[in-house]
Residue frames as a rotation matrix with the C-alpha (Angstrom) as fourth column:
UNK 1
-0.124 -0.960 0.251 87.80
0.973 -0.168 -0.160 101.50
0.196 0.225 0.955 161.54
UNK 2
0.083 0.109 -0.991 88.44
0.592 -0.805 -0.039 104.96
-0.802 -0.583 -0.131 162.97
UNK 3
0.845 0.318 0.430 87.72
0.535 -0.477 -0.698 107.80
-0.017 0.819 -0.573 160.58
UNK 4
-0.183 -0.979 0.095 90.85
0.983 -0.179 0.049 109.47
-0.031 0.102 0.994 159.22
UNK 5
0.371 0.222 -0.902 91.33
0.342 -0.935 -0.089 113.19
-0.863 -0.276 -0.423 159.79
UNK 6
-0.404 -0.547 -0.733 93.56
-0.591 -0.456 0.666 113.46
-0.698 0.702 -0.140 156.74
UNK 7
0.539 0.729 0.423 91.24
-0.079 0.543 -0.836 112.28
-0.839 0.417 0.350 154.00
UNK 8
-0.007 -0.492 0.870 92.27
0.873 0.422 0.245 111.17
-0.488 0.761 0.427 150.52
UNK 9
0.698 0.348 0.626 91.09
0.633 -0.708 -0.313 114.56
0.334 0.615 -0.715 149.28
UNK 10
0.905 -0.418 -0.075 93.42
-0.291 -0.740 0.607 116.37
-0.309 -0.528 -0.791 151.68
UNK 11
0.148 -0.873 0.465 96.27
0.333 0.487 0.807 114.12
-0.931 0.035 0.363 150.59
UNK 12
0.212 0.011 0.977 95.55
0.977 0.029 -0.213 115.09
-0.030 1.000 -0.005 146.99
UNK 13
0.979 0.154 0.133 95.65
0.152 -0.988 0.025 118.76
0.135 -0.004 -0.991 147.99
UNK 14
0.523 -0.852 -0.034 99.19
-0.264 -0.200 0.944 118.38
-0.811 -0.485 -0.329 149.34
UNK 15
-0.057 -0.539 0.840 100.26
0.690 0.587 0.423 116.47
-0.721 0.604 0.339 146.24
UNK 16
0.583 0.370 0.723 98.81
0.795 -0.443 -0.414 119.15
0.167 0.817 -0.553 144.00
UNK 17
0.983 -0.179 0.027 100.65
-0.179 -0.946 0.270 121.91
-0.023 -0.271 -0.962 145.87
UNK 18
0.403 -0.885 0.231 103.98
-0.740 -0.167 0.651 120.19
-0.538 -0.434 -0.723 146.50
UNK 19
0.612 -0.131 -0.780 104.28
-0.633 0.510 -0.582 117.31
0.475 0.850 0.229 144.02
UNK 20
0.366 -0.523 -0.770 107.38
0.218 0.853 -0.475 115.20
0.905 0.007 0.426 144.80
UNK 21
-0.459 -0.537 0.708 108.20
-0.539 -0.464 -0.702 117.10
0.706 -0.704 -0.077 148.00
UNK 22
-0.106 0.510 0.854 105.49
-0.956 0.183 -0.229 115.16
-0.273 -0.841 0.468 149.85
UNK 23
-0.811 -0.074 -0.581 105.02
-0.243 0.945 0.218 111.42
0.533 0.318 -0.784 150.24
UNK 24
0.075 0.941 0.330 101.69
-0.914 -0.067 0.399 109.85
0.398 -0.331 0.856 151.14
UNK 25
0.933 0.326 0.153 101.25
-0.358 0.797 0.487 107.03
0.037 -0.509 0.860 153.66
UNK 26
0.280 -0.942 -0.184 104.98
-0.447 0.042 -0.894 107.03
0.850 0.332 -0.409 154.21
UNK 27
0.604 -0.090 -0.792 106.58
0.567 0.747 0.347 104.50
0.560 -0.659 0.502 156.66
UNK 28
0.676 -0.266 0.688 108.08
-0.490 -0.859 0.149 106.12
0.551 -0.438 -0.711 159.75
UNK 29
0.976 -0.216 -0.013 110.00
0.148 0.625 0.767 103.30
-0.158 -0.750 0.642 161.42
UNK 30
0.299 -0.923 0.242 113.24
0.902 0.190 -0.389 104.40
0.313 0.334 0.889 159.80
UNK 31
0.078 -0.200 0.977 113.11
0.142 -0.967 -0.209 107.86
0.987 0.155 -0.047 161.31
UNK 32
0.630 0.040 0.776 113.47
-0.715 -0.361 0.599 107.19
0.304 -0.932 -0.198 165.05
UNK 33
-0.358 -0.932 0.051 116.22
-0.867 0.312 -0.389 105.50
0.347 -0.184 -0.920 166.99
UNK 34
-0.364 0.293 0.884 113.82
-0.573 0.678 -0.460 102.90
-0.734 -0.675 -0.079 168.44
UNK 35
-0.978 -0.097 -0.185 112.71
-0.209 0.495 0.844 101.78
0.010 0.864 -0.504 164.97
UNK 36
-0.462 0.884 0.072 109.00
0.610 0.376 -0.698 102.05
-0.644 -0.278 -0.713 165.76
UNK 37
-0.480 0.381 -0.790 106.21
-0.392 -0.899 -0.195 103.64
-0.785 0.216 0.581 163.78
UNK 38
0.189 0.656 0.731 103.43
0.622 0.496 -0.606 103.11
-0.760 0.569 -0.315 161.29
UNK 39
-0.361 -0.255 0.897 102.82
0.915 -0.284 0.287 105.47
0.182 0.924 0.335 158.38
UNK 40
-0.600 0.164 -0.783 102.37
0.141 -0.942 -0.305 109.22
-0.788 -0.293 0.542 158.08
UNK 41
0.428 0.820 0.381 99.39
0.618 0.042 -0.785 110.28
-0.659 0.571 -0.489 156.00
UNK 42
0.901 -0.264 0.344 101.55
0.124 -0.604 -0.787 113.11
0.415 0.752 -0.512 154.64
UNK 43
0.524 -0.815 -0.249 105.34
0.569 0.117 0.814 113.28
-0.634 -0.568 0.525 154.95
UNK 44
0.893 -0.299 0.336 107.83
0.117 -0.567 -0.815 115.86
0.434 0.768 -0.471 153.71
UNK 45
0.285 -0.888 -0.360 111.58
0.869 0.081 0.488 116.19
-0.404 -0.452 0.795 154.04
UNK 46
0.943 0.223 0.247 112.51
0.304 -0.880 -0.366 119.85
0.136 0.420 -0.897 153.78
UNK 47
0.020 -0.998 -0.055 115.71
0.999 0.022 -0.028 121.78
0.029 -0.054 0.998 153.21
UNK 48
-0.768 -0.261 0.584 114.54
0.305 -0.952 -0.024 125.38
0.563 0.160 0.811 153.51
UNK 49
-0.819 0.462 -0.339 112.45
0.174 -0.363 -0.915 127.63
-0.546 -0.809 0.217 155.72
UNK 50
-0.561 0.622 -0.546 110.26
-0.816 -0.527 0.238 128.55
-0.140 0.579 0.803 152.76
UNK 51
-0.537 0.346 -0.769 109.29
-0.191 0.838 0.511 124.93
0.821 0.421 -0.385 152.25
UNK 52
-0.791 0.246 -0.560 108.35
0.611 0.368 -0.701 124.65
0.034 -0.897 -0.441 155.92
UNK 53
-0.757 0.492 -0.430 106.29
-0.236 -0.820 -0.522 127.84
-0.609 -0.293 0.737 155.75
UNK 54
-0.513 0.565 -0.647 104.41
-0.808 -0.064 0.585 126.73
0.289 0.823 0.489 152.62
UNK 55
-0.598 0.255 -0.760 103.67
0.193 0.966 0.173 123.27
0.778 -0.043 -0.627 154.05
UNK 56
-0.809 0.255 -0.529 102.50
0.542 -0.024 -0.840 124.65
-0.227 -0.967 -0.118 157.37
UNK 57
-0.738 0.551 -0.390 100.25
-0.567 -0.820 -0.085 127.18
-0.366 0.158 0.917 155.66
UNK 58
-0.385 0.600 -0.702 98.45
-0.583 0.431 0.688 124.49
0.716 0.674 0.184 153.65
UNK 59
-0.663 0.112 -0.740 98.21
0.517 0.784 -0.344 122.35
0.542 -0.610 -0.578 156.79
UNK 60
-0.864 0.335 -0.375 96.55
0.137 -0.560 -0.817 125.24
-0.484 -0.758 0.438 158.60
UNK 61
-0.577 0.649 -0.495 94.12
-0.815 -0.493 0.304 125.84
-0.047 0.579 0.814 155.75
UNK 62
-0.174 0.487 -0.856 93.10
-0.426 0.746 0.512 122.17
0.888 0.453 0.077 155.69
UNK 63
0.534 0.428 0.729 93.04
-0.813 0.023 0.582 121.65
0.232 -0.903 0.361 159.46
UNK 64
0.662 -0.372 -0.651 95.88
0.173 0.921 -0.350 119.12
0.729 0.119 0.674 159.42
UNK 65
0.917 -0.397 0.038 98.03
-0.088 -0.108 0.990 118.53
-0.389 -0.911 -0.134 162.50
UNK 66
0.606 -0.787 -0.117 101.77
-0.310 -0.098 -0.946 119.08
0.733 0.609 -0.303 162.05
UNK 67
0.887 -0.458 0.058 104.66
0.118 0.347 0.930 117.29
-0.446 -0.819 0.362 163.75
UNK 68
0.597 -0.769 -0.230 108.25
-0.732 -0.405 -0.547 118.40
0.328 0.495 -0.805 163.25
UNK 69
0.953 -0.293 0.072 110.76
0.255 0.910 0.326 115.57
-0.161 -0.292 0.943 163.14
UNK 70
0.510 -0.853 -0.106 114.45
-0.853 -0.518 0.059 115.99
-0.105 0.060 -0.993 163.78
UNK 71
-0.470 -0.828 -0.306 116.91
-0.834 0.530 -0.153 113.20
0.289 0.183 -0.940 164.54
UNK 72
0.325 0.735 -0.595 114.27
-0.441 0.675 0.592 110.93
0.836 0.070 0.544 166.05
UNK 73
-0.670 -0.532 -0.518 116.06
0.267 0.478 -0.836 110.39
0.693 -0.699 -0.178 169.36
UNK 74
-0.922 0.373 -0.107 113.92
0.048 -0.164 -0.985 110.25
-0.385 -0.913 0.134 172.51
UNK 75
-0.333 0.824 -0.459 110.94
-0.925 -0.380 -0.011 109.52
-0.183 0.421 0.888 170.29
UNK 76
-0.764 0.254 0.593 108.50
0.229 0.966 -0.118 106.62
-0.603 0.045 -0.796 170.08
UNK 77
-0.642 0.560 -0.523 106.25
-0.766 -0.441 0.468 106.65
0.032 0.701 0.712 167.03
UNK 78
-0.017 0.747 0.665 102.98
-0.568 0.540 -0.621 104.75
-0.823 -0.388 0.415 167.29
UNK 79
-0.830 -0.220 0.512 102.56
0.200 0.740 0.642 101.68
-0.520 0.635 -0.571 165.09
UNK 80
0.206 0.959 0.193 99.21
0.744 -0.025 -0.668 103.24
-0.635 0.281 -0.719 164.16
UNK 81
-0.275 -0.418 0.866 101.15
0.906 -0.414 0.088 105.95
0.321 0.809 0.493 162.37
UNK 82
-0.661 0.013 -0.751 100.42
0.351 -0.878 -0.325 109.67
-0.663 -0.478 0.576 162.30
UNK 83
0.093 0.821 0.563 97.16
0.990 -0.018 -0.139 111.05
-0.104 0.570 -0.815 160.95
UNK 84
0.798 0.086 -0.596 98.63
0.114 -0.993 0.009 114.37
-0.591 -0.075 -0.803 159.89
UNK 85
0.813 -0.572 0.104 101.66
-0.054 -0.251 -0.966 116.02
0.579 0.781 -0.235 158.31
UNK 86
0.665 -0.718 -0.207 105.16
0.449 0.163 0.879 115.12
-0.597 -0.677 0.430 159.46
UNK 87
0.879 -0.472 0.073 107.90
-0.252 -0.588 -0.768 117.50
0.405 0.657 -0.636 158.38
UNK 88
0.622 -0.761 -0.184 111.42
0.734 0.485 0.476 116.16
-0.273 -0.431 0.860 158.68
UNK 89
0.938 -0.268 -0.219 113.76
-0.283 -0.958 -0.038 119.09
-0.200 0.097 -0.975 159.04
UNK 90
0.507 -0.813 0.284 117.02
0.826 0.553 0.108 118.61
-0.245 0.180 0.953 157.15
UNK 91
0.901 -0.205 0.383 118.07
-0.044 -0.920 -0.388 122.27
0.432 0.333 -0.838 157.03
UNK 92
0.482 -0.821 -0.306 121.85
0.875 0.435 0.213 122.19
-0.041 -0.370 0.928 157.36
UNK 93
0.321 -0.502 0.803 124.68
0.324 -0.738 -0.592 124.66
0.890 0.451 -0.074 157.64
UNK 94
0.617 -0.241 -0.749 127.07
0.736 -0.161 0.658 125.97
-0.279 -0.957 0.078 160.28
UNK 95
0.046 -0.640 0.767 128.73
0.631 -0.577 -0.519 129.36
0.775 0.507 0.377 160.14
UNK 96
-0.395 -0.245 -0.886 130.12
0.848 -0.467 -0.249 131.96
-0.353 -0.850 0.392 162.46
UNK 97
-0.061 0.457 0.887 127.97
0.617 -0.681 0.394 135.08
0.784 0.572 -0.241 162.29
UNK 98
0.386 0.157 0.909 128.55
-0.417 -0.849 0.324 138.09
0.823 -0.504 -0.262 164.48
UNK 99
-0.371 -0.483 0.793 128.80
-0.915 0.043 -0.402 136.89
0.160 -0.875 -0.458 168.07
UNK 100
0.182 0.496 0.849 127.32
-0.624 0.726 -0.290 133.47
-0.760 -0.477 0.441 167.46
UNK 101
-0.924 -0.336 0.183 127.19
-0.102 0.677 0.729 130.31
-0.369 0.655 -0.660 165.38
UNK 102
-0.060 0.911 -0.408 124.37
-0.937 -0.193 -0.292 130.15
-0.345 0.364 0.865 162.87
UNK 103
-0.939 -0.271 0.214 123.04
-0.219 0.946 0.238 126.65
-0.267 0.176 -0.948 162.27
UNK 104
-0.352 0.840 -0.414 120.17
-0.604 0.134 0.785 124.95
0.715 0.526 0.461 160.54
UNK 105
0.153 0.513 0.844 117.73
-0.974 0.225 0.039 123.16
-0.170 -0.828 0.534 162.80
UNK 106
0.953 0.251 -0.170 118.36
-0.288 0.924 -0.250 119.92
0.094 0.287 0.953 160.96
UNK 107
0.099 -0.989 -0.112 122.08
-0.592 0.032 -0.805 120.06
0.800 0.146 -0.583 161.70
UNK 108
0.414 -0.047 -0.909 123.40
0.524 0.829 0.196 117.31
0.744 -0.558 0.368 163.95
UNK 109
0.980 0.020 0.196 124.01
-0.142 -0.616 0.775 118.67
0.136 -0.788 -0.601 167.45
UNK 110
0.558 -0.827 0.068 127.38
0.472 0.384 0.793 116.94
-0.682 -0.411 0.605 167.72
UNK 111
0.141 -0.480 0.866 128.43
0.951 -0.176 -0.253 118.55
0.274 0.860 0.431 164.44
UNK 112
0.666 0.151 0.731 127.77
0.061 -0.987 0.148 121.95
0.744 -0.054 -0.666 165.98
UNK 113
0.925 -0.376 0.051 129.76
-0.053 0.005 0.999 121.03
-0.376 -0.927 -0.015 169.11
UNK 114
0.272 -0.857 0.437 132.68
0.837 0.435 0.332 119.92
-0.475 0.275 0.836 166.92
UNK 115
0.302 -0.095 0.949 132.41
0.716 -0.634 -0.291 123.07
0.629 0.767 -0.123 164.80
UNK 116
0.934 0.067 0.350 132.60
-0.166 -0.787 0.594 125.25
0.315 -0.613 -0.724 167.91
UNK 117
0.694 -0.713 0.098 135.68
0.203 0.325 0.924 123.41
-0.691 -0.622 0.370 169.16
UNK 118
0.134 -0.645 0.753 137.40
0.976 0.216 0.011 123.60
-0.170 0.733 0.658 165.77
UNK 119
0.381 0.097 0.920 136.66
0.465 -0.880 -0.100 127.34
0.799 0.466 -0.380 165.68
UNK 120
-0.662 -0.745 -0.084 138.26
0.402 -0.257 -0.879 127.86
0.633 -0.615 0.469 169.09
UNK 121
-0.235 0.682 0.692 134.95
-0.655 -0.638 0.406 128.54
0.718 -0.358 0.597 170.85
UNK 122
-0.938 -0.104 -0.332 133.88
0.168 0.701 -0.694 127.18
0.304 -0.706 -0.639 174.22
UNK 123
-0.657 0.705 0.269 130.61
-0.705 -0.447 -0.551 126.69
-0.268 -0.551 0.790 176.07
UNK 124
0.323 0.802 -0.503 129.02
-0.912 0.405 0.060 123.83
0.252 0.440 0.862 174.15
UNK 125
-0.670 -0.700 -0.249 131.10
-0.603 0.708 -0.368 121.11
0.434 -0.096 -0.896 175.74
UNK 126
-0.557 0.519 0.648 128.13
-0.544 0.362 -0.757 119.96
-0.627 -0.774 0.081 177.82
UNK 127
0.447 0.830 -0.333 126.32
-0.770 0.167 -0.616 118.90
-0.456 0.531 0.714 174.63
UNK 128
-0.452 -0.688 -0.568 128.98
-0.865 0.494 0.089 116.39
0.220 0.531 -0.818 173.62
UNK 129
-0.999 0.002 -0.051 127.36
0.009 0.990 -0.142 112.99
0.051 -0.143 -0.988 173.15
UNK 130
-0.330 0.943 -0.049 123.77
-0.154 -0.105 -0.983 114.26
-0.931 -0.317 0.180 173.19
UNK 131
-0.687 0.105 0.719 121.92
0.659 0.506 0.556 112.67
-0.306 0.856 -0.417 170.28
UNK 132
0.344 0.939 0.016 119.64
0.786 -0.279 -0.552 114.58
-0.514 0.202 -0.833 167.93
UNK 133
0.056 -0.217 0.974 119.55
0.823 -0.543 -0.169 117.79
0.565 0.811 0.148 165.93
UNK 134
-0.919 -0.393 0.031 120.24
0.332 -0.813 -0.478 121.37
0.213 -0.429 0.878 166.90
UNK 135
-0.433 0.835 0.339 116.56
-0.517 -0.538 0.666 122.22
0.738 0.113 0.665 166.50
UNK 136
0.371 0.558 -0.742 115.59
0.250 0.710 0.658 119.32
0.894 -0.430 0.124 168.73
UNK 137
-0.399 -0.617 -0.678 118.06
0.850 0.028 -0.526 120.47
0.343 -0.787 0.513 171.37
UNK 138
-0.929 0.136 0.345 116.50
-0.185 -0.976 -0.115 123.94
0.321 -0.171 0.932 171.36
UNK 139
-0.078 0.992 -0.102 112.96
-0.438 0.058 0.897 122.54
0.896 0.115 0.430 171.41
UNK 140
0.587 0.296 -0.753 113.70
0.387 0.715 0.582 120.22
0.711 -0.633 0.305 174.33
UNK 141
0.653 -0.429 0.624 116.17
-0.668 -0.714 0.209 122.55
0.356 -0.554 -0.753 176.04
UNK 142
0.744 -0.409 -0.529 118.76
0.380 0.909 -0.170 119.76
0.550 -0.075 0.832 176.07
UNK 143
0.448 -0.611 0.653 121.36
-0.738 -0.665 -0.116 120.06
0.505 -0.430 -0.748 178.76
UNK 144
0.665 -0.317 -0.676 123.90
0.514 0.851 0.107 118.33
0.541 -0.419 0.729 180.98
UNK 145
-0.198 -0.853 -0.483 126.34
0.944 -0.034 -0.327 119.13
0.263 -0.521 0.812 183.79
UNK 146
-0.096 0.253 -0.963 124.36
0.690 -0.680 -0.248 122.19
-0.717 -0.688 -0.109 184.87
UNK 147
-0.767 -0.159 -0.621 124.24
-0.281 -0.787 0.549 123.81
-0.576 0.596 0.559 181.41
UNK 148
0.075 0.878 0.473 121.27
0.484 0.383 -0.787 124.09
-0.872 0.288 -0.396 179.05
UNK 149
-0.483 -0.197 0.853 120.86
0.875 -0.125 0.467 124.86
0.015 0.972 0.233 175.36
UNK 150
0.475 0.806 0.353 118.17
0.778 -0.572 0.260 127.43
0.412 0.151 -0.899 176.10
UNK 151
0.646 -0.275 -0.712 120.55
0.461 -0.602 0.652 129.39
-0.608 -0.750 -0.262 178.30
UNK 152
-0.460 -0.888 -0.019 122.77
0.444 -0.249 0.861 130.08
-0.769 0.388 0.509 175.28
UNK 153
-0.022 0.529 0.849 120.03
0.999 0.051 -0.006 131.06
-0.046 0.847 -0.529 172.86
UNK 154
-0.846 -0.320 -0.426 120.41
0.286 -0.947 0.144 134.55
-0.449 0.000 0.893 171.41
UNK 155
-0.269 0.815 -0.513 117.50
-0.817 -0.475 -0.326 134.58
-0.509 0.332 0.794 168.97
UNK 156
-0.595 0.150 0.790 115.35
0.336 0.939 0.075 132.18
-0.730 0.310 -0.609 167.00
UNK 157
-0.680 0.421 -0.601 113.69
-0.731 -0.456 0.508 132.41
-0.060 0.784 0.617 163.63
UNK 158
-0.655 0.542 0.527 110.30
0.081 0.744 -0.663 130.73
-0.751 -0.392 -0.531 163.67
UNK 159
-0.841 0.528 -0.122 107.47
-0.178 -0.056 0.982 129.77
0.512 0.848 0.141 161.34
UNK 160
-0.642 0.674 0.366 103.91
-0.514 -0.024 -0.858 130.11
-0.569 -0.738 0.361 162.66
UNK 161
-0.391 0.551 0.738 100.79
0.439 0.816 -0.377 128.18
-0.809 0.176 -0.560 161.64
UNK 162
0.697 0.624 -0.353 99.92
0.020 -0.509 -0.861 130.86
-0.716 0.593 -0.367 159.09
UNK 163
0.564 -0.560 0.607 103.23
0.826 0.387 -0.410 130.28
-0.005 0.732 0.681 157.31
UNK 164
0.863 -0.279 0.422 104.77
-0.205 -0.956 -0.212 133.56
0.462 0.096 -0.882 158.44
UNK 165
0.227 -0.880 -0.418 108.49
0.813 0.407 -0.416 133.68
0.536 -0.245 0.808 159.26
UNK 166
0.764 0.052 0.643 109.64
-0.220 -0.916 0.335 135.83
0.607 -0.397 -0.688 162.16
UNK 167
-0.313 -0.909 -0.274 112.54
0.235 0.205 -0.950 136.36
0.920 -0.362 0.150 164.55
UNK 168
0.880 0.469 -0.072 112.10
0.164 -0.157 0.974 136.15
0.445 -0.869 -0.215 168.32
UNK 169
0.120 -0.877 0.466 114.81
-0.496 -0.459 -0.737 137.88
0.860 -0.142 -0.490 170.33
UNK 170
-0.558 -0.499 -0.662 116.56
0.229 0.674 -0.702 136.42
0.797 -0.544 -0.262 173.36
UNK 171
-0.854 0.233 0.466 114.46
-0.517 -0.489 -0.703 138.38
0.064 -0.841 0.537 175.85
UNK 172
0.195 0.981 0.009 111.50
-0.981 0.195 -0.011 136.22
-0.012 -0.006 1.000 174.84
UNK 173
0.662 0.021 -0.749 113.41
-0.345 0.896 -0.279 132.98
0.666 0.443 0.600 174.52
UNK 174
-0.258 -0.834 0.487 115.48
-0.864 -0.026 -0.503 132.62
0.433 -0.551 -0.714 177.68
UNK 175
-0.733 -0.192 0.652 115.97
-0.557 0.720 -0.414 129.23
-0.390 -0.667 -0.635 179.30
UNK 176
-0.662 0.491 0.566 112.69
0.445 0.866 -0.230 127.28
-0.603 0.099 -0.791 178.94
UNK 177
-0.040 0.728 -0.684 110.78
-0.315 -0.659 -0.683 129.94
-0.948 0.188 0.256 177.05
UNK 178
-0.599 -0.144 -0.788 111.70
-0.798 0.022 0.603 128.60
-0.069 0.989 -0.129 173.61
UNK 179
-0.957 0.277 -0.086 110.00
0.272 0.960 0.071 125.33
0.102 0.044 -0.994 174.49
UNK 180
-0.389 0.855 -0.344 106.90
0.444 -0.153 -0.883 127.08
-0.807 -0.496 -0.320 175.85
UNK 181
-0.168 0.338 -0.926 106.51
-0.585 -0.790 -0.183 129.42
-0.794 0.511 0.331 172.90
UNK 182
-0.779 -0.144 -0.610 106.96
-0.609 0.404 0.683 126.74
0.148 0.903 -0.402 170.27
UNK 183
-0.885 0.447 -0.133 104.61
0.461 0.880 -0.116 124.29
0.065 -0.164 -0.984 171.92
UNK 184
-0.349 0.805 -0.480 101.94
0.490 -0.280 -0.826 126.76
-0.799 -0.523 -0.296 172.99
UNK 185
0.109 0.379 -0.919 101.83
-0.451 -0.805 -0.386 128.82
-0.886 0.457 0.083 169.83
UNK 186
0.707 0.236 0.667 102.54
0.340 0.713 -0.613 126.13
-0.620 0.660 0.424 167.25
UNK 187
0.725 -0.496 -0.478 105.63
-0.675 -0.650 -0.349 127.88
-0.137 0.575 -0.806 166.00
UNK 188
0.870 -0.472 0.144 108.35
0.493 0.847 -0.199 125.92
-0.028 0.244 0.969 164.28
UNK 189
0.620 -0.726 -0.298 111.88
-0.350 -0.595 0.723 126.86
-0.703 -0.344 -0.623 165.19
UNK 190
0.884 -0.293 0.364 114.24
0.467 0.593 -0.657 126.68
-0.023 0.750 0.661 162.25
UNK 191
0.092 -0.932 0.352 117.08
0.566 -0.242 -0.788 129.08
0.819 0.272 0.505 163.00
UNK 192
0.978 0.207 -0.039 118.65
0.152 -0.562 0.813 130.78
0.146 -0.801 -0.581 166.00
UNK 193
0.149 -0.961 0.235 121.83
0.018 -0.235 -0.972 132.20
0.989 0.149 -0.018 167.46
UNK 194
0.899 0.071 -0.431 123.60
0.409 0.213 0.887 131.66
0.155 -0.974 0.163 170.77
UNK 195
0.269 -0.844 0.463 126.42
-0.322 -0.532 -0.783 133.51
0.908 0.062 -0.414 172.54
UNK 196
0.094 -0.323 -0.942 128.64
0.816 0.566 -0.113 132.70
0.570 -0.758 0.317 175.54
UNK 197
0.815 0.236 -0.529 129.12
0.550 -0.604 0.577 134.82
-0.184 -0.761 -0.622 178.60
UNK 198
0.018 -0.913 -0.409 132.65
0.437 -0.360 0.824 135.73
-0.899 -0.194 0.393 177.55
UNK 199
0.312 0.214 -0.926 131.44
-0.559 -0.747 -0.360 137.01
-0.768 0.630 -0.113 174.18
UNK 200
-0.817 -0.576 -0.023 132.79
-0.377 0.503 0.778 134.08
-0.437 0.644 -0.628 172.20
UNK 201
-0.357 0.711 -0.605 130.59
-0.868 -0.014 0.496 132.65
0.345 0.703 0.622 169.55
UNK 202
-0.508 0.240 0.827 128.15
-0.562 0.636 -0.529 129.97
-0.653 -0.733 -0.189 170.45
UNK 203
-0.905 0.147 0.400 125.35
0.333 0.829 0.449 128.10
-0.266 0.539 -0.799 168.69
UNK 204
-0.531 0.754 -0.387 122.16
-0.804 -0.592 -0.052 128.37
-0.269 0.283 0.921 166.74
UNK 205
-0.803 0.256 0.538 119.36
0.314 0.949 0.017 126.32
-0.506 0.183 -0.843 165.42
UNK 206
-0.774 0.569 -0.276 116.31
-0.559 -0.413 0.719 126.13
0.295 0.711 0.638 163.13
UNK 207
-0.616 0.578 -0.535 113.41
0.177 0.764 0.621 123.54
0.768 0.288 -0.573 164.02
UNK 208
-0.880 -0.457 0.128 111.92
-0.364 0.476 -0.801 122.66
0.305 -0.751 -0.585 166.13
UNK 209
0.185 0.790 0.585 108.57
-0.978 0.090 0.187 121.09
0.095 -0.606 0.789 167.02
């Protein structure tokens, strides 16, 4: 049997720090649209950036790999499970703020599209029918009909592997850059803001890995 990277001792460390927030050896087949997946050695469903930051910090201190889970679309989870920490981002909320729409990364993408339409804002029509969360759309630069989520991104608030929270401005996050920065630097995208060319409010997000 292959040696586990997340030992029982490491599992106990997470339990000691986070108590009921984390679940050990948690089944994953209910968290992706294909219904596949074994168990996660450590699993947490979070509703705030602070929870993400604290979990990621302990993961970094213990050398545990982290995977951010959104809506589970376009995702196949191995039946062998995940030998690390899976954080399911359920940060919600949609509001108009300044020249954009502020949204949690765990918000459903279609909900944000509907919110924009109900608020009299345009530019997110291309995202209609795209499954997943807002954070997942930012992370994967979801797009259709010649438009992309990354092209609307104004700023993103991220959590790094040390558990620090920071804002990255649009000049560093244009088009595909949000994907590159999150993947290459291990940062977790949990909030952002997007504007349209005509100055009408657009969209935001929080997650992503």
